[in-house]
C-alpha positions, 0 to 999 in steps of 0.5 A: 260664461257666468249666466246672469243672476235671476231675480226672484219674482215678488208676490202680488202682496210683496209687490204692492206692500213696500218692505219694512225697514230694518233697524238701521234703515228706521233711523231718519236720513236727511232728505236729499229730495229737491224741493220746488222752492229750492230748485227755484232758489238754485235757478236764481243763483242760490239767493232767496227772494226775501233779501231782495224784498228788504233791499227794495224796501230800504231803497224806497225808504231812502228815496222818501227820506231824501224827498222829505229832506228836500221839501223841508229845506225849501220851506225853510229857504222860503221862510228865510228869504221873505215870509219870516218877516210878519205882515205889516198892517195899518193897525200895526203901523199906527201902533208903532207911530204912537210909540215913536211919538211918545218916545221923546226922541227927536235927535239920533244917528242911524245906519241903514242898509237898503237892498234891492235894485238901488242897494246901499248904505245910508248914514244919517244925523237928525237933530230936532227932527230934521236931518243935518247930515247924510252920506250914502256909500261915502258920498252926500246925495242931494239934499232933497232926498234926506228927509225920506230916511228919517224915522218920520220919512220912513213911516211916511213911505210905509203909509204910502205903500199901504194906501197904494195897495188899495189901488194896485193897478194904477200904481204898480200895474198889478190887478189884485191888492194880494199881489203886493206884499208888505212886511215889517218888524217894528220896534216893540219899545220906540216903534221904529221900523227895524226891517221893512220889505214891500214885494210886488209880484211880477214887477221890479218894485221891491223895496227893503231896508234894515236899520243896523244901528240906531243911537238916540241923543236925548240931550 
């Protein structure tokens, strides 16, 4: 039976002072010590937390970009539907009427697109300021309605709306004049109301028309 080999006891100095490394041992070897950070990464499946932070930042950026795009789209839609038309004031209307009177046009043909609850298309012929023919959606309406769609008649309707805006409760059933919005595009050469729109907040009193074609007869 082979007796166990006795380990030579170290002196107190040798025990307290580690042995100097040999020449081969002096070369640095890769450390195999598991650090706290690497252990944490291993517990998370070997992935660092930094990529997670980057992905979260990308996600937040994408969400913010979508929100901004949505808000811009809403603003554009609102602008197209209503506020793209300039506000029509009494001063602007007076200037347009002055241009129309000084244009010298008394006879003309015109096609008007009407929008809203009573939408349709009006074709009208005017001679010497008086309507001689009017067709609405392929049929002739009562003669008493013709004057309203001449240029003079359109100016009169706009004048009435601006006046009624000062008395909104009795006319439209709203408290404030700001509840009535009046917009219009007036021709800068001859003054005709190319596009007109009246909106009453909370009430079905919207009126809108667009002059699609206007042909003056200067004979």
